[in-house]
N, C-alpha and C positions, 0 to 999 in steps of 0.2 A: 746266833740262836742263844736261846737258851731253849729248857728241860725242866719238866715239876716230874719227879720223882715222887707218885700219889700211892702212900702203903695204907692200908685201912683196917681196921679188925671187926670182923662182921659180930653183931650177937649172938651169942652162941646158937649153934644149930641153922644161925639163917645166910651163909655165908650163898649157897645156892640162889636163893632168893636175892640176894643183891648182885649174884652176878647175871641172871639174868634180867631184873630192872638193869645195872650197867649197860649191858649189850642190848638190849632192846629198848628202851627207852634213853637216857643217860645220852650213851655219847652221842646213838645217833642225829638229836634233843641237840647238842652242842657243836658237833660237825655242823650241824647247818646254821648253826650260829657263825662259823668260820673254826670252831678248831680245829685243830689236827691232836689228833691221839696217833700214836706210835704203836701203843701193845694195851692190852689187857689181861693180866694174871693170876693166877691163880696161889696160894702159899703150895708145892708140896706137901710139907713135912706136919702146915701149921696149918690146924682146920679151919681157920677162921679168918685168916688174909687173903684181902684182895689189893693186886698194884697194878696204876697204871699209871701211862707216862704221854704227858703232853706238850708238846714243840709250839714255840712261840717265837718271831721272827726279831724281839727285841721287847724292850719294859714298856715300852708304851704300847705294844699287838696285846699286851697278857693284860694293863687294863681294860684297854675298850672291851676285850674278849671278855673279862668279869663280868664288865656293868654289860652285858649285851646277856649272859647266861643269868647273873646271879641277881641283876635289877629285872626280870620277865618278871610278869606276872605271870606265865607259864612256872617258870620256879620258883616266883613265894607262896604260888596256889595250890600249884599242881604236884610236882615236882618232887621239890623240898621238905613239905609235911610228910610223903609218903617213902621216901628213903630214910628218914630220921632214925625211925624206929628199926632198920634194919645192922645200921653199922655203933659202933662207940665214937662218938665225936670227939673224947678226950684221948682218943686212942692216935688220932689222923696223927699222920707227919709227911708232912711233903718237903723237898729236896728239892731246892734249887742248884742245877745246872748247869755249864759252859761248858761247852767241848774244848779237849785240848786241840793244839795245835794240829797235827795226823789226826781225828778222831776224822773216821768216818763219815758220822753225822754233823755235820755241819749247817 
């Protein structure tokens, strides 16, 4: 298994709108394409922080799911353009993680 810890910074004053879009559109869309989303979080002390975690079987599955999501017309023509103004793209941080041998997340 491999995981992605994705950390976003919402544009000022837009975290609530980002969370709403993520929970009602982005995550359901990606799950519908086969993505496994483990969680979605707001920073407790950071007013603009949003974090979510995705899981993939392996790199091959990750690449296939990325293509299914990000190369789709729905993403390119609708979802992507609407989510863009809600986050600061330059601040996106994606940390790829692999579980340790005794991690419960295998």
